[in-house]
C-alpha positions in Angstrom: -11.8 3.1 7.3 -8.0 2.4 7.2 -7.1 0.8 3.8 -4.0 -1.0 2.8 -3.6 -1.3 -1.0 -2.4 -4.4 -2.5 0.4 -4.0 -5.1 -1.8 -4.3 -8.1 -4.5 -1.9 -6.6 -1.9 0.7 -6.1 -0.8 0.2 -9.7 -4.3 0.2 -11.0 -5.4 3.3 -9.2 -2.7 5.3 -10.8 -2.3 3.5 -14.2 -5.6 1.6 -14.9 -8.4 3.0 -12.7 -11.1 1.5 -14.9 -10.0 -1.9 -13.4 -11.4 -0.8 -10.1 -15.0 -1.3 -9.1 -17.4 1.5 -8.2 -17.4 0.8 -4.4 -13.6 0.5 -4.4 -13.2 3.8 -6.3 -15.6 5.5 -3.8 -13.8 4.2 -0.8 -10.4 5.3 -2.3 -11.6 8.7 -2.8 -13.4 9.2 0.5 -11.3 11.7 2.4 -12.3 10.1 5.8 -10.4 7.0 4.8 -6.7 6.6 5.3 -4.8 4.9 2.5 -1.6 2.9 3.2 0.9 0.9 1.2 3.3 -1.6 2.4 7.0 -1.6 1.5 6.7 -5.1 0.1 4.7 -3.5 -2.8 7.7 -1.6 -3.8 9.6 -4.9 -4.0 6.9 -6.4 -6.0 6.8 -3.4 -8.5 10.5 -3.7 -8.9 10.3 -7.3 -9.6 7.4 -6.8 -12.0 9.2 -4.1 -13.9 12.4 -6.1 -14.1 10.6 -9.1 -15.7 8.7 -6.7 -17.9 5.3 -7.8 -16.6 4.4 -4.0 -16.0 5.7 -0.9 -17.6 5.8 2.7 -16.4 7.8 5.6 -17.3 10.9 6.3 -15.3 12.5 4.4 -12.5 10.7 2.3 -9.8 12.0 4.8 -7.3 10.4 7.8 -9.1 7.1 5.9 -9.8 6.9 5.0 -6.1 7.6 8.6 -4.9 5.0 10.0 -7.3 2.5 7.3 -6.4 2.8 7.9 -2.7 2.5 11.7 -3.1 -0.5 11.5 -5.7 -2.6 9.4 -3.4 -1.3 10.7 -0.1 -0.4 7.3 1.0 1.0 6.4 4.4 3.9 3.8 4.2 3.8 0.8 6.4 7.2 -0.6 6.9 8.0 -4.2 7.2 8.7 -5.1 10.9 10.0 -8.3 12.7 6.5 -8.9 14.1 5.0 -8.7 10.7 7.6 -11.0 9.2 7.0 -13.5 12.1 3.1 -13.3 11.5 3.5 -13.9 7.8 4.5 -17.4 8.5 2.1 -17.9 11.5 -1.1 -16.8 9.9 -4.0 -18.7 11.1 -5.8 -21.4 9.1 -4.5 -22.2 5.6 -2.8 -19.7 3.4 -0.8 -20.1 0.1 3.0 -19.8 -0.1 3.4 -16.5 -1.9 5.7 -14.5 0.4 4.5 -11.0 -0.7 0.9 -12.1 -0.2 1.7 -13.4 3.3 3.6 -10.1 4.2 0.6 -7.9 2.9 -2.0 -10.1 4.9 0.3 -10.0 8.0 0.6 -6.3 7.7 -3.1 -5.8 7.3 -3.8 -8.1 10.4 -1.0 -6.6 12.6 -2.1 -3.0 12.0 -5.9 -3.6 11.8 -6.2 -2.4 8.2 -8.6 -3.5 5.5 -6.6 -5.0 2.6 -7.8 -3.8 -0.8 -7.3 -6.4 -3.3 -8.6 -8.3 -6.3 -6.7 -11.5 -5.4 -9.2 -14.3 -4.9 -7.0 -16.3 -2.6 -6.6 -13.3 -0.2 -10.3 -12.4 -0.5 -11.2 -16.0 0.6 -8.9 -15.8 3.7 -11.3 -15.4 6.6 -8.8 -14.1 9.1 -8.1 -10.8 7.3 -10.5 -7.8 6.6 -10.6 -7.3 2.9 -12.2 -5.1 0.3 -12.7 -6.5 -3.2 -11.2 -4.0 -5.6 -13.3 -5.3 -8.5 -16.6 -4.2 -6.8 
């Protein structure tokens, strides 16, 4: 399976793995699965650290570098087609731009988005995996 980690799942995997469900942990640890992270997650981490909603040692740059290496993550860059799709998602979707970009990234690349976000999990047009299970 090709998995795209939502920002909080990436953070939890490294900083609070107890928040992840048993199935999710198993999928993340399965070597046959490919794990990816979107560049928008780095933007979100920077914003969360700046507003003191999360804390980790060192800079965002160092944490991201270590986090990518530790989980052997592939990076999925933001592209123009993803940006366009973020505001052309089928059906109804909420306004959070980072969530829109994550969902558009998953759809565009055929990835399963690993998340605990109820609004994303309820969106029927994207493949998702509930990080809490």
